[in-house]
RODO-2510 file (C-alpha; in nm, 4 decimals, decimal comma):
residues 380
     n   res          X          Y          Z
     1     m     0,9805    -1,4971    -0,4748
     2     s     1,1587    -1,7853    -0,3052
     3     a     1,0420    -2,1468    -0,3262
     4     r     0,8189    -2,2800    -0,0498
     5     v     1,0134    -2,4666     0,2169
     6     p     0,8330    -2,7697     0,3643
     7     g     0,7728    -2,7136     0,7341
     8     a     0,8629    -2,3424     0,7107
     9     l     0,7049    -2,0876     0,9402
    10     r     0,3884    -1,9723     0,7644
    11     v     0,3019    -1,6019     0,7732
    12     e    -0,0007    -1,4282     0,6267
    13     a     0,0986    -1,0603     0,6106
    14     e    -0,1312    -0,7681     0,5426
    15     p     0,0287    -0,6445     0,3320
    16     a     0,3334    -0,8386     0,2122
    17     f     0,3999    -0,7756    -0,1579
    18     r     0,0845    -0,6175    -0,2989
    19     t     0,1762    -0,2583    -0,1988
    20     a     0,5345    -0,2686    -0,3271
    21     h     0,4544    -0,0183    -0,6043
    22     a     0,3515     0,2423    -0,3445
    23     n     0,6000     0,1693    -0,0655
    24     p     0,8707    -0,1009    -0,0859
    25     y     0,8823    -0,1383     0,2953
    26     n     0,6531    -0,4405     0,3292
    27     a     0,7908    -0,6229     0,0260
    28     n     1,1469    -0,5704     0,1490
    29     l     1,0544    -0,7189     0,4850
    30     a     0,8700    -1,0118     0,3242
    31     r     1,1540    -1,0928     0,0839
    32     s     1,4092    -1,0739     0,3650
    33     l     1,1982    -1,3108     0,5745
    34     q     1,1753    -1,5500     0,2809
    35     r     1,5551    -1,5572     0,2686
    36     e     1,5381    -1,6699     0,6315
    37     g     1,3193    -1,9629     0,5214
    38     v     0,9818    -1,8123     0,6169
    39     d     0,6783    -1,8772     0,3944
    40     v     0,5342    -1,5239     0,3629
    41     r     0,2273    -1,4401     0,1553
    42     d    -0,0235    -1,1575     0,1275
    43     l    -0,3159    -1,2237     0,3590
    44     s    -0,5809    -1,4571     0,2193
    45     y    -0,8949    -1,5128     0,4250
    46     l    -0,9421    -1,8492     0,2508
    47     r    -0,5937    -1,9748     0,3440
    48     l    -0,6463    -1,8471     0,6964
    49     l    -0,9580    -2,0619     0,7131
    50     v    -0,8308    -2,3856     0,5566
    51     r    -0,4559    -2,4193     0,6113
    52     r    -0,2187    -2,4000     0,9044
    53     t    -0,0955    -2,0439     0,9577
    54     d     0,1564    -1,9632     1,2281
    55     i     0,1485    -1,5827     1,2235
    56     v    -0,0927    -1,3241     1,0885
    57     h     0,1051    -1,0007     1,0677
    58     l    -0,0938    -0,6766     1,0346
    59     h     0,0449    -0,3397     0,9245
    60     w    -0,1872    -0,0343     0,9275
    61     p    -0,4969    -0,2453     1,0081
    62     e    -0,7212     0,0614     0,9936
    63     l    -0,6486     0,0757     0,6192
    64     t    -0,7261    -0,2946     0,5828
    65     f    -1,0570    -0,2880     0,7648
    66     l    -1,1802     0,0734     0,7594
    67     s    -1,0861     0,2002     0,4132
    68     g    -1,3488     0,3330     0,1749
    69     h    -1,6719     0,5092     0,2598
    70     r    -1,9236     0,2259     0,2944
    71     a    -1,9816     0,1223     0,6532
    72     w    -2,1304    -0,2149     0,5547
    73     r    -1,8060    -0,3121     0,3819
    74     m    -1,6053    -0,2160     0,6889
    75     r    -1,8322    -0,4269     0,9095
    76     a    -1,8074    -0,7209     0,6675
    77     r    -1,4261    -0,7077     0,6648
    78     l    -1,4149    -0,7018     1,0436
    79     a    -1,6635    -0,9875     1,0756
    80     l    -1,4917    -1,2097     0,8187
    81     f    -1,1372    -1,1555     0,9401
    82     f    -1,1967    -1,1981     1,3107
    83     t    -1,4310    -1,4947     1,2600
    84     f    -1,1716    -1,6702     1,0452
    85     l    -0,8973    -1,5752     1,2911
    86     r    -1,0951    -1,7370     1,5718
    87     i    -1,1057    -2,0595     1,3705
    88     a    -0,7363    -2,0358     1,2797
    89     r    -0,6490    -1,9984     1,6483
    90     l    -0,7634    -2,3557     1,7003
    91     r    -0,4578    -2,4553     1,4904
    92     g    -0,2260    -2,2296     1,6906
    93     t    -0,2320    -1,9098     1,4818
    94     r    -0,1080    -1,5926     1,6552
    95     l    -0,1760    -1,2309     1,5599
    96     v     0,1086    -0,9778     1,5463
    97     w     0,0612    -0,6042     1,4845
    98     t     0,3335    -0,3627     1,3771
    99     v     0,2189    -0,0364     1,5363
   100     h     0,3353     0,2148     1,2771
   101     n     0,0917     0,4748     1,4131
   102     v    -0,0818     0,4728     1,7489
   103     e    -0,3863     0,6341     1,5848
   104     p    -0,4643     0,6582     1,2117
   105     h    -0,3777     0,9865     1,0420
   106     e    -0,7252     1,0083     0,8891
   107     r    -1,0373     0,8473     1,0352
   108     r    -1,3327     0,7659     0,8083
   109     a    -1,5376     0,5213     1,0169
   110     t    -1,8087     0,6367     1,2532
   111     p    -1,7090     0,6547     1,6212
   112     a    -1,9133     0,3428     1,6971
   113     l    -1,7565     0,1435     1,4142
   114     h    -1,4079     0,2615     1,5037
   115     a    -1,4687     0,1584     1,8655
   116     r    -1,5708    -0,1888     1,7468
   117     y    -1,2600    -0,2168     1,5284
   118     r    -1,0396    -0,1072     1,8174
   119     r    -1,2012    -0,3553     2,0573
   120     l    -1,1625    -0,6465     1,8150
   121     l    -0,8037    -0,5625     1,7234
   122     l    -0,6715    -0,4984     2,0736
   123     g    -0,8566    -0,7983     2,2119
   124     n    -0,6864    -1,0341     1,9674
   125     v    -0,3247    -0,9158     1,9449
   126     d    -0,0684    -1,1694     2,0722
   127     g     0,2382    -0,9514     2,0125
   128     i     0,3202    -0,6002     1,9023
   129     l     0,6129    -0,4810     1,6958
   130     a     0,7275    -0,1193     1,6902
   131     l     0,9947     0,0492     1,4842
   132     t     1,1610     0,2091     1,7890
   133     e     1,1688     0,1818     2,1673
   134     e     0,9686     0,5039     2,1833
   135     g     0,7143     0,3415     1,9565
   136     v     0,6590     0,0601     2,2081
   137     d     0,5999     0,3133     2,4859
   138     a     0,3658     0,5184     2,2664
   139     a     0,1647     0,2092     2,1710
   140     r     0,1165     0,1090     2,5324
   141     t     0,0349     0,4637     2,6396
   142     g    -0,2155     0,5114     2,3592
   143     h    -0,3623     0,1636     2,4020
   144     p    -0,3465     0,0539     2,7683
   145     e    -0,4942    -0,2804     2,6595
   146     l    -0,1488    -0,3619     2,5184
   147     r     0,0370    -0,3301     2,8492
   148     d     0,0327    -0,7087     2,8987
   149     i     0,1252    -0,7920     2,5384
   150     p     0,4843    -0,8899     2,4479
   151     a     0,6541    -0,6117     2,2495
   152     f     0,9519    -0,6143     2,0154
   153     v     1,1536    -0,3508     1,8310
   154     t     1,2040    -0,4142     1,4582
   155     p     1,3355    -0,0961     1,2890
   156     h     1,2220     0,0521     0,9606
   157     g     1,4677    -0,0545     0,6909
   158     h     1,6370     0,1778     0,4445
   159     y     1,5485     0,2251     0,0761
   160     r     1,8960     0,2231    -0,0766
   161     d     1,8235    -0,0758    -0,2991
   162     d     1,4781     0,0394    -0,4100
   163     y     1,5542     0,3655    -0,5911
   164     d     1,8210     0,4847    -0,8311
   165     f     2,0078     0,7470    -0,6327
   166     g     2,2965     0,7600    -0,8783
   167     a     2,2353     1,1133    -1,0093
   168     t     2,4626     1,3862    -0,8768
   169     r     2,3136     1,7031    -0,7296
   170     a     2,3946     1,8948    -1,0475
   171     e     2,2534     1,6233    -1,2757
   172     a     1,9297     1,5988    -1,0771
   173     r     1,8812     1,9764    -1,0851
   174     e     1,9369     1,9935    -1,4570
   175     q     1,6827     1,7156    -1,5163
   176     l     1,4239     1,8868    -1,2932
   177     g     1,4817     2,2426    -1,4112
   178     l     1,6149     2,3665    -1,0765
   179     r     1,8812     2,6341    -1,0521
   180     r     2,2266     2,4860    -1,0262
   181     d     2,3520     2,7513    -0,7827
   182     a     2,0431     2,7627    -0,5587
   183     t     2,0047     2,6430    -0,2040
   184     v     1,7370     2,3785    -0,2560
   185     i     1,5205     2,2480     0,0256
   186     a     1,2689     1,9768    -0,0542
   187     s     0,9701     1,7991     0,0912
   188     v     0,8837     1,4850    -0,1010
   189     g     0,6034     1,2291    -0,0845
   190     m     0,2259     1,2116    -0,0454
   191     i     0,1031     1,5511     0,0798
   192     r    -0,1434     1,5157     0,3681
   193     p    -0,2626     1,7759     0,6205
   194     y    -0,0473     1,6431     0,9073
   195     k     0,2655     1,6929     0,6951
   196     n     0,2159     2,0690     0,7391
   197     i     0,3441     2,1781     0,3969
   198     p     0,1490     2,5086     0,3896
   199     r     0,3306     2,6037     0,7092
   200     l     0,6643     2,5227     0,5454
   201     l     0,5828     2,7497     0,2508
   202     s     0,4796     3,0266     0,4888
   203     v     0,8114     2,9971     0,6730
   204     v     1,0051     3,0052     0,3456
   205     r     0,8277     3,3291     0,2488
   206     a     0,9611     3,4831     0,5692
   207     l     1,3202     3,4155     0,4586
   208     d     1,4522     3,6980     0,2436
   209     d     1,6962     3,4818     0,0517
   210     p     1,6885     3,5049    -0,3283
   211     t     1,9250     3,2066    -0,3593
   212     l     1,6674     2,9766    -0,2009
   213     q     1,4441     2,7337    -0,3898
   214     i     1,1926     2,4999    -0,2316
   215     a     1,0649     2,1912    -0,4112
   216     i     0,7358     2,0294    -0,3045
   217     a     0,6878     1,7017    -0,4909
   218     g     0,4028     1,4593    -0,4346
   219     r     0,0310     1,4085    -0,4801
   220     a    -0,1958     1,6173    -0,2586
   221     s    -0,4519     1,4168    -0,0628
   222     s    -0,7391     1,6527    -0,1503
   223     p    -0,8239     1,9141    -0,4147
   224     e    -0,8535     2,1733    -0,1378
   225     l    -0,4983     2,1113    -0,0211
   226     a    -0,3712     2,1183    -0,3799
   227     r    -0,5360     2,4592    -0,4339
   228     e    -0,3882     2,5946    -0,1111
   229     l    -0,0407     2,4921    -0,2192
   230     a    -0,0882     2,6346    -0,5688
   231     e    -0,1947     2,9690    -0,4253
   232     a     0,1095     2,9733    -0,1967
   233     a     0,3380     2,8943    -0,4906
   234     e     0,1933     3,1840    -0,6905
   235     r     0,2969     3,4235    -0,4129
   236     d     0,6613     3,3100    -0,4126
   237     p     0,8572     3,2429    -0,7339
   238     r     1,1114     3,0407    -0,5367
   239     v     0,8544     2,7614    -0,4890
   240     v     0,8708     2,4708    -0,7344
   241     l     0,5493     2,2714    -0,7059
   242     a     0,4947     1,9240    -0,8500
   243     t     0,1660     1,8119    -0,6917
   244     g     0,1118     1,4924    -0,8825
   245     f     0,2161     1,1305    -0,8699
   246     q     0,5959     1,1033    -0,8752
   247     p     0,7428     0,7859    -1,0306
   248     d     1,0298     0,6293    -0,8387
   249     d     1,2999     0,7684    -1,0651
   250     r     1,1638     1,1216    -1,0385
   251     l     1,1183     1,0925    -0,6625
   252     a     1,4838     0,9956    -0,6336
   253     r     1,5890     1,2948    -0,8440
   254     w     1,3999     1,5416    -0,6240
   255     l     1,5863     1,4080    -0,3235
   256     r     1,9249     1,4055    -0,4932
   257     a     1,8689     1,7651    -0,6083
   258     a     1,8166     1,8878    -0,2513
   259     d     2,0596     2,0329    -0,0013
   260     l     1,8142     1,9695     0,2826
   261     v     1,4915     1,7706     0,3189
   262     v     1,2375     1,9330     0,5526
   263     l     0,9495     1,7324     0,7018
   264     p     0,7547     1,9697     0,9316
   265     y     0,4985     1,7210     1,0661
   266     t     0,2384     1,8341     1,3165
   267     r     0,2177     1,4758     1,4446
   268     i     0,4107     1,1650     1,3568
   269     q     0,5231     0,8408     1,5124
   270     n     0,7656     0,7151     1,2467
   271     s     0,8711     0,8617     0,9140
   272     g     0,9442     0,6523     0,6088
   273     s     0,9998     0,9828     0,4259
   274     a     1,2878     1,0694     0,6591
   275     i     1,4474     0,7291     0,6011
   276     l     1,3949     0,7701     0,2262
   277     a     1,5824     1,1026     0,2372
   278     l     1,8651     0,9462     0,4375
   279     s     1,8769     0,6610     0,1866
   280     a     1,9388     0,9298    -0,0781
   281     d     2,2249     1,0669     0,1401
   282     r     2,0442     1,3907     0,2218
   283     p     2,0260     1,5569     0,5669
   284     v     1,6824     1,5918     0,7230
   285     l     1,5076     1,8486     0,9415
   286     v     1,2216     1,7056     1,1506
   287     p     1,0280     1,8045     1,4639
   288     a     1,1368     1,6478     1,7924
   289     i     0,8224     1,4331     1,8192
   290     g     0,7432     1,0629     1,7936
   291     a     1,0550     0,8606     1,7212
   292     m     1,2475     1,1411     1,5500
   293     r     1,4940     1,1888     1,8375
   294     e     1,5603     0,8169     1,8330
   295     l     1,6275     0,8322     1,4591
   296     a     1,8716     1,1189     1,5156
   297     a     2,0531     0,9193     1,7835
   298     l     2,0693     0,6148     1,5560
   299     v     2,1973     0,7890     1,2413
   300     g     2,3802     1,0822     1,4020
   301     d     2,3242     1,4551     1,4312
   302     d     2,5249     1,5131     1,1128
   303     w     2,2227     1,3765     0,9280
   304     v     1,9086     1,4320     1,1368
   305     r     1,8323     1,7645     1,3044
   306     c     1,5323     1,7924     1,5374
   307     y     1,3600     2,1153     1,6380
   308     e     1,1240     2,1941     1,9233
   309     g     0,7837     2,3537     1,8811
   310     e     0,6519     2,4830     1,5506
   311     l     0,8802     2,5417     1,2544
   312     d     0,9798     2,9074     1,2159
   313     a     1,2115     3,1118     0,9955
   314     a     1,5030     3,1133     1,2409
   315     t     1,4903     2,7352     1,2800
   316     l     1,4820     2,6833     0,9044
   317     a     1,7650     2,9303     0,8422
   318     d     1,9824     2,7566     1,1038
   319     a     1,9045     2,4185     0,9473
   320     i     2,0005     2,5412     0,6003
   321     a     2,3352     2,6559     0,7369
   322     w     2,3761     2,3251     0,9200
   323     a     2,3032     2,1347     0,5999
   324     g     2,6117     2,2914     0,4498
   325     r     2,5373     2,6043     0,2495
   326     g     2,8060     2,8561     0,3377
   327     s     2,8967     2,6927     0,6711
   328     g     3,1573     2,4438     0,5636
   329     a     2,9528     2,1687     0,7270
   330     r     2,9092     1,9713     0,4082
   331     s     3,2830     1,9088     0,3828
   332     e     3,2775     1,7737     0,7394
   333     r     2,9806     1,5440     0,6864
   334     p     3,0509     1,1924     0,5548
   335     d     2,9337     1,1268     0,2005
   336     r     2,6759     0,8753     0,3268
   337     p     2,5002     0,8168     0,6597
   338     d     2,5672     0,4863     0,8310
   339     l     2,2404     0,2953     0,7887
   340     s     2,3761    -0,0459     0,8856
   341     e     2,1285    -0,0664     1,1747
   342     l     1,8555    -0,0413     0,9119
   343     d     1,9804    -0,3243     0,6892
   344     w     1,6970    -0,5579     0,5903
   345     p     1,8662    -0,8909     0,6802
   346     r     1,9128    -0,7644     1,0359
   347     i     1,5489    -0,6518     1,0552
   348     a     1,4253    -0,9846     0,9181
   349     g     1,6228    -1,1644     1,1865
   350     l     1,4696    -0,9485     1,4603
   351     t     1,1227    -1,0037     1,3167
   352     l     1,1713    -1,3803     1,3002
   353     d     1,2900    -1,3823     1,6616
   354     a     0,9738    -1,1937     1,7563
   355     y     0,7521    -1,4411     1,5679
   356     r     0,9118    -1,7351     1,7489
   357     a     0,8777    -1,5691     2,0884
   358     v     0,5070    -1,5014     2,0275
   359     l     0,4491    -1,8593     1,9093
   360     h     0,6222    -2,0032     2,2150
   361     g     0,4307    -1,7824     2,4573
   362     p     0,0656    -1,8050     2,5615
   363     s    -0,2010    -1,6859     2,3202
   364     v    -0,3911    -1,3709     2,4078
   365     a    -0,6803    -1,5870     2,5275
   366     g    -0,4581    -1,7736     2,7718
   367     r    -0,2295    -1,4967     2,8964
   368     p    -0,2708    -1,4251     3,2688
   369     p    -0,3461    -1,0644     3,3703
   370     g    -0,0579    -0,8466     3,4868
   371     a     0,2015    -1,0217     3,2695
   372     a     0,3309    -0,7089     3,0972
   373     h     0,6788    -0,7458     2,9574
   374     r     0,8995    -0,6509     2,6680
   375     e     1,0914    -0,9330     2,5100
   376     p     1,4648    -0,8750     2,4650
   377     v     1,5390    -0,9150     2,0967
   378     g     1,9027    -0,8865     2,0003
   379     s     2,0562    -0,8264     1,6613
   380     r     2,1523    -1,1219     1,4469
***
């Protein structure tokens, strides 16, 4: 962590570094901002109360305030944070929200408590960040209260420096016990209902291809989902199932072993899993929803293939051919996708520009109605 710079912009981020073991995204952003001279720390309610803070930056606030199963704790978090924020505003603090998802994937709070959370959050946001242009539009469509809030695009950075992607395809398969000559498709990461993995296994069963192997690697979010996947794997010997926590090195090997990464979401706004696969230099099949078309346009259709509707056998078979098995496409595809637009120094610069614009504009309490706009934020 960099040394504190006197007079530096002070940011309390939730989270900044504390979730690095689960997802390096926030820590990468925080470290890159520190290199720009920003004083970034994980959110402390005490510091918010007693010291000058320029920006409070929230990511996934529903996890911050509405996690767990005890409603009284959720209410206490909301009361403490927004009370302290009100005090911090007297010193000029502004609240910024990166809208990763318009709505949470899983909702645990009661409708009344969720409505209170939503009212407090949307009534206090001074600026929104989204990972794509489509994300800005989705945020404002899903939350009309944000139509007058300045918005900025700060992309999701790559993971090339966070994992060891040095293994060759053959080496990774040998280490994981996969067939060297198989066509391997993979879906990697935390397995939740919206990721639609049972559907993927059903589609694979419809493909009469003995050379195919499918690897599902990640921890299932519930015992019921884990049992469903295990039963599906028993019906098809081509399925390789690793439904447990995957350390970083093993996660990287699953990706490097694959010919194609398939992410058949039923709903999604952004996909860190897709960017992780691209960081491992693997082509990706995703539905044409959320920001997936924008990702394909950014990285190129050699690397991201979008499909309409629900995943079916014909779509998957076409994608396997596109990924390079038997089509000659692999020899035409560059060895690595161009992820320069997703470099962390560039993203830190865009984020810092957004912070400064929010600080120089009116606070949410003083913004006149009807002032909707999107700030132009160029690359640095």
